[in-house]
Backbone as CSV, one residue per row, in Angstrom:
resi,resn,N_x,N_y,N_z,CA_x,CA_y,CA_z,C_x,C_y,C_z
1,UNK,125.393,53.833,245.847,125.859,52.464,245.718,125.937,52.090,244.243
2,UNK,127.007,51.422,243.864,127.135,50.914,242.505,126.559,49.511,242.465
3,UNK,125.467,49.379,241.743,124.793,48.079,241.666,125.505,47.170,240.674
4,UNK,125.597,45.911,241.038,126.069,44.882,240.128,124.849,44.041,239.752
5,UNK,124.935,43.213,238.711,123.763,42.421,238.327,123.183,41.565,239.451
6,UNK,124.028,41.117,240.388,123.518,40.255,241.451,123.179,41.001,242.750
7,UNK,123.208,42.330,242.713,122.817,43.113,243.877,121.337,42.884,244.183
8,UNK,120.984,42.569,245.418,119.563,42.390,245.749,118.803,43.713,245.580
9,UNK,117.603,43.640,245.039,116.814,44.865,244.833,116.513,45.560,246.156
10,UNK,116.501,44.825,247.240,116.214,45.441,248.540,117.288,46.448,248.944
11,UNK,118.458,46.396,248.317,119.525,47.368,248.599,119.420,48.588,247.694
12,UNK,118.470,48.598,246.753,118.330,49.675,245.775,117.002,50.420,245.896
13,UNK,116.257,50.151,246.941,114.897,50.665,247.055,114.808,52.166,247.298
14,UNK,113.778,52.731,246.700,113.344,54.099,246.951,111.974,53.989,247.583
15,UNK,111.698,54.827,248.552,110.373,54.805,249.168,109.306,55.180,248.159
16,UNK,108.185,54.503,248.212,107.015,54.878,247.425,106.170,55.772,248.325
17,UNK,106.217,57.049,248.057,105.553,58.031,248.893,104.044,58.024,248.675
18,UNK,103.630,57.578,247.507,102.220,57.650,247.142,101.760,56.333,246.528
19,UNK,100.641,55.842,247.011,99.995,54.669,246.413,98.613,55.114,245.967
20,UNK,98.263,54.766,244.734,96.972,55.165,244.164,96.217,53.931,243.716
21,UNK,94.918,54.080,243.555,94.073,52.977,243.108,93.943,53.007,241.591
22,UNK,93.835,51.833,241.001,93.711,51.684,239.555,92.521,52.461,238.996
23,UNK,91.459,52.642,239.792,90.240,53.299,239.315,90.176,54.790,239.619
24,UNK,91.214,55.337,240.233,91.228,56.762,240.552,91.306,57.606,239.292
25,UNK,90.748,58.807,239.362,90.837,59.749,238.243,92.285,60.195,238.077
26,UNK,92.744,60.161,236.850,94.139,60.492,236.560,94.479,61.934,236.944
27,UNK,93.560,62.871,236.755,93.840,64.267,237.113,94.032,64.423,238.618
28,UNK,93.295,63.658,239.418,93.472,63.698,240.870,94.852,63.164,241.252
29,UNK,95.252,62.110,240.594,96.560,61.506,240.877,97.680,62.472,240.476
30,UNK,97.518,63.116,239.333,98.525,64.098,238.895,98.675,65.191,239.932
31,UNK,97.558,65.700,240.440,97.603,66.759,241.454,98.295,66.267,242.718
32,UNK,98.003,65.053,243.139,98.630,64.489,244.344,100.130,64.309,244.136
33,UNK,100.529,63.844,242.960,101.951,63.655,242.671,102.668,65.003,242.676
34,UNK,102.047,66.014,242.086,102.644,67.351,242.068,102.763,67.930,243.473
35,UNK,101.707,67.781,244.289,101.735,68.291,245.668,102.864,67.662,246.476
36,UNK,103.052,66.375,246.282,104.066,65.659,247.071,105.446,65.695,246.420
37,UNK,105.517,66.171,245.188,106.806,66.259,244.498,107.409,64.915,244.164
38,UNK,106.550,63.931,243.806,107.052,62.604,243.483,106.904,62.317,242.003
39,UNK,107.808,61.541,241.486,107.764,61.163,240.079,106.993,59.869,239.861
40,UNK,106.991,58.963,240.852,106.351,57.670,240.699,105.319,57.443,241.792
41,UNK,104.265,56.728,241.431,103.260,56.293,242.406,103.038,54.807,242.188
42,UNK,102.941,54.071,243.290,102.605,52.651,243.203,101.107,52.559,242.934
43,UNK,100.705,51.588,242.111,99.307,51.429,241.737,98.762,50.144,242.365
44,UNK,97.627,50.296,243.043,96.989,49.187,243.732,95.714,48.787,242.997
45,UNK,95.490,47.494,242.945,94.258,46.969,242.371,93.784,45.839,243.282
46,UNK,92.619,46.022,243.867,92.113,45.005,244.780,92.993,44.793,245.992
47,UNK,93.669,45.855,246.452,94.519,45.755,247.624,95.911,45.214,247.358
48,UNK,96.221,44.925,246.092,97.547,44.403,245.733,98.245,45.390,244.810
49,UNK,99.523,45.555,245.000,100.303,46.422,244.108,100.487,45.694,242.795
50,UNK,100.104,46.352,241.703,100.167,45.708,240.391,100.980,46.486,239.367
51,UNK,101.320,47.740,239.658,102.021,48.551,238.658,102.638,49.768,239.325
52,UNK,103.324,50.536,238.510,103.867,51.821,238.938,103.482,52.848,237.879
53,UNK,103.144,54.033,238.324,102.740,55.109,237.431,103.822,56.165,237.423
54,UNK,104.251,56.564,236.247,105.286,57.567,236.065,104.597,58.893,235.747
55,UNK,104.936,59.942,236.477,104.317,61.254,236.271,104.533,61.773,234.852
56,UNK,105.669,61.487,234.244,105.927,61.943,232.878,104.937,61.307,231.901
57,UNK,104.712,60.014,232.041,103.732,59.328,231.182,102.325,59.849,231.445
58,UNK,102.020,60.071,232.702,100.704,60.593,233.076,100.480,61.962,232.441
59,UNK,101.459,62.838,232.527,101.328,64.173,231.930,101.113,64.107,230.425
60,UNK,101.851,63.218,229.745,101.698,63.082,228.287,100.291,62.626,227.936
61,UNK,99.776,61.626,228.652,98.434,61.103,228.368,97.346,62.134,228.657
62,UNK,97.502,62.867,229.750,96.497,63.872,230.087,96.499,65.031,229.103
63,UNK,97.678,65.378,228.590,97.764,66.483,227.630,97.009,66.169,226.349
64,UNK,96.987,64.907,225.948,96.342,64.554,224.700,94.957,63.964,224.827
65,UNK,94.530,63.650,226.042,93.285,62.905,226.183,92.236,63.538,227.072
66,UNK,92.481,64.681,227.599,91.480,65.309,228.442,91.523,64.809,229.870
67,UNK,90.465,65.090,230.624,90.488,64.850,232.065,89.698,63.628,232.505
68,UNK,89.130,62.877,231.612,88.278,61.754,232.008,89.024,60.430,232.173
69,UNK,90.329,60.458,232.070,91.104,59.229,232.187,91.166,58.732,233.625
70,UNK,91.264,57.427,233.766,91.513,56.768,235.044,92.962,56.276,235.023
71,UNK,93.478,55.934,236.172,94.841,55.406,236.257,94.975,54.182,235.352
72,UNK,93.942,53.348,235.295,93.977,52.136,234.464,94.163,52.447,232.984
73,UNK,93.836,53.665,232.556,94.028,54.068,231.163,95.467,54.469,230.871
74,UNK,96.251,54.664,231.918,97.596,55.211,231.761,98.693,54.188,232.037
75,UNK,98.494,53.307,233.023,99.561,52.386,233.393,99.778,51.335,232.313
76,UNK,100.966,50.811,232.307,101.345,49.766,231.358,100.525,48.514,231.666
77,UNK,99.787,47.993,230.683,98.986,46.797,230.959,99.872,45.598,231.288
78,UNK,99.487,44.863,232.317,100.240,43.671,232.687,101.576,43.973,233.329
79,UNK,101.743,45.180,233.831,102.986,45.549,234.494,103.278,44.545,235.589
80,UNK,104.484,44.106,235.661,104.859,43.113,236.658,105.566,43.771,237.828
81,UNK,105.571,43.085,238.926,106.283,43.517,240.128,107.423,42.541,240.378
82,UNK,108.351,42.966,241.175,109.460,42.100,241.569,109.277,41.668,243.014
83,UNK,109.681,40.466,243.318,109.725,39.999,244.705,110.974,40.557,245.367
84,UNK,110.966,40.583,246.676,112.098,41.130,247.420,113.374,40.323,247.235
85,UNK,113.255,39.111,246.725,114.429,38.255,246.497,115.076,38.476,245.129
86,UNK,114.504,39.360,244.314,115.018,39.604,242.952,116.353,40.350,242.994
87,UNK,117.034,40.327,241.867,118.331,41.005,241.732,118.203,42.233,240.842
88,UNK,119.260,43.024,240.839,119.320,44.208,239.981,119.172,43.817,238.513
89,UNK,119.728,42.683,238.117,119.607,42.228,236.728,118.146,41.980,236.366
90,UNK,117.395,41.384,237.278,115.965,41.137,237.024,115.206,42.453,236.905
91,UNK,115.533,43.423,237.742,114.889,44.734,237.680,115.198,45.412,236.347
92,UNK,116.439,45.354,235.913,116.826,45.968,234.644,116.105,45.315,233.470
93,UNK,116.006,43.979,233.488,115.272,43.266,232.420,113.817,43.693,232.376
94,UNK,113.187,43.768,233.523,111.775,44.146,233.589,111.561,45.576,233.094
95,UNK,112.451,46.462,233.428,112.337,47.844,232.948,112.491,47.924,231.436
96,UNK,113.431,47.146,230.906,113.605,47.157,229.438,112.384,46.584,228.733
97,UNK,111.807,45.523,229.257,110.643,44.878,228.633,109.415,45.774,228.695
98,UNK,109.178,46.409,229.838,107.970,47.217,230.011,108.145,48.660,229.557
99,UNK,109.382,49.112,229.417,109.612,50.512,229.073,109.410,51.446,230.240
100,UNK,109.322,50.897,231.445,109.091,51.696,232.640,110.412,52.143,233.234
101,UNK,110.391,53.291,233.900,111.588,53.806,234.559,111.643,53.393,236.027
102,UNK,110.664,52.601,236.466,110.654,52.099,237.839,109.789,50.845,237.902
103,UNK,110.085,49.996,238.865,109.259,48.810,239.104,109.021,48.676,240.603
104,UNK,107.820,48.227,240.971,107.526,48.016,242.383,108.140,46.705,242.874
105,UNK,108.597,46.722,244.123,109.109,45.526,244.780,108.114,45.185,245.888
106,UNK,107.659,43.939,245.885,106.614,43.518,246.821,107.064,42.317,247.639
107,UNK,106.389,42.132,248.780,106.658,40.955,249.601,105.801,39.784,249.114
108,UNK,105.839,38.679,249.850,105.122,37.478,249.413,103.602,37.659,249.396
109,UNK,103.090,38.681,250.097,101.649,38.971,250.093,101.274,40.065,249.107
110,UNK,102.216,40.444,248.256,102.041,41.476,247.244,101.826,42.857,247.855
111,UNK,102.397,43.072,249.036,102.372,44.394,249.660,103.662,45.116,249.285
112,UNK,103.542,46.385,249.038,104.664,47.183,248.567,105.765,47.321,249.612
113,UNK,107.006,47.085,249.175,108.178,47.327,250.004,108.823,48.646,249.577
114,UNK,108.874,48.887,248.268,109.469,50.105,247.726,109.565,50.003,246.215
115,UNK,110.239,50.959,245.617,110.427,50.991,244.169,111.912,50.932,243.842
116,UNK,112.221,50.330,242.700,113.561,50.406,242.140,113.428,51.258,240.884
117,UNK,114.256,52.281,240.784,114.206,53.174,239.620,115.401,52.925,238.709
118,UNK,115.272,53.342,237.466,116.342,53.174,236.489,117.605,53.892,236.933
119,UNK,117.464,54.962,237.686,118.628,55.701,238.168,119.540,54.849,239.048
120,UNK,118.980,53.818,239.686,119.754,52.954,240.571,120.447,51.811,239.829
121,UNK,120.152,51.674,238.533,120.644,50.522,237.782,121.519,50.939,236.612
122,UNK,122.748,50.445,236.563,123.598,50.736,235.411,123.078,50.016,234.175
123,UNK,123.145,50.671,233.031,122.741,50.034,231.788,121.266,50.118,231.475
124,UNK,120.482,50.750,232.326,119.062,50.941,232.048,118.886,52.387,231.620
125,UNK,118.277,52.616,230.449,118.119,53.995,229.981,117.310,54.832,230.964
126,UNK,117.767,56.053,231.158,117.024,56.971,232.022,115.816,57.497,231.265
127,UNK,114.956,58.185,231.949,113.749,58.733,231.321,114.119,59.690,230.187
128,UNK,115.235,60.393,230.307,115.639,61.335,229.267,115.975,60.629,227.955
129,UNK,116.305,59.335,228.031,116.654,58.575,226.836,115.469,57.832,226.236
130,UNK,114.307,57.906,226.863,113.131,57.171,226.391,112.353,57.995,225.384
131,UNK,111.698,57.320,224.479,110.880,58.010,223.490,109.671,58.644,224.157
132,UNK,109.255,59.813,223.687,108.110,60.482,224.294,106.806,59.713,224.134
133,UNK,106.730,58.766,223.205,105.477,58.033,223.020,105.311,56.923,224.044
134,UNK,106.316,56.737,224.914,106.218,55.732,225.960,106.423,54.322,225.456
135,UNK,106.956,54.172,224.240,107.088,52.846,223.646,108.136,51.999,224.329
136,UNK,109.003,52.642,225.105,110.036,51.880,225.786,111.296,51.727,224.959
137,UNK,111.243,52.055,223.673,112.441,52.009,222.860,113.319,53.192,223.215
138,UNK,114.612,52.979,223.216,115.495,54.063,223.597,115.932,54.841,222.373
139,UNK,116.274,56.084,222.620,116.748,56.971,221.573,118.261,57.005,221.659
140,UNK,118.928,56.748,220.544,120.386,56.802,220.527,120.816,58.257,220.416
141,UNK,121.731,58.631,221.264,122.273,59.986,221.208,123.668,59.918,220.624
142,UNK,123.965,60.842,219.725,125.298,60.859,219.152,126.243,61.490,220.165
143,UNK,127.448,60.952,220.207,128.450,61.489,221.129,129.419,62.323,220.318
144,UNK,129.666,63.512,220.809,130.574,64.431,220.087,131.902,64.503,220.783
């Protein structure tokens, strides 16, 4: 589907195959993500979805920081979620602000409905265009 800015996010959802707790050991989460072959995991805190964890970011942090990290050490602080009534434009804005390649979509009780990934949104840089430091700034590629 070609998303337009006013496309409802509910038409762009990807299933969240894995939900992890904010206090879980990061190495355990990495193993679970690898076993299931998923790139993103929804992050729960106190029974509410509060963030999304990207396997690429997790791998970078674990490579430099050892095995004692928790999910809370890796996820973007203050990561926001989208309501099911949000549009593709809102999802794209949130991804640009947070530097994340996916955002969780939740219902009115903050229960996960699914994820919207950058791949579903035109004009949002893909993970290949993001800086390895996770800063969210995009890298300009020269066109030949």
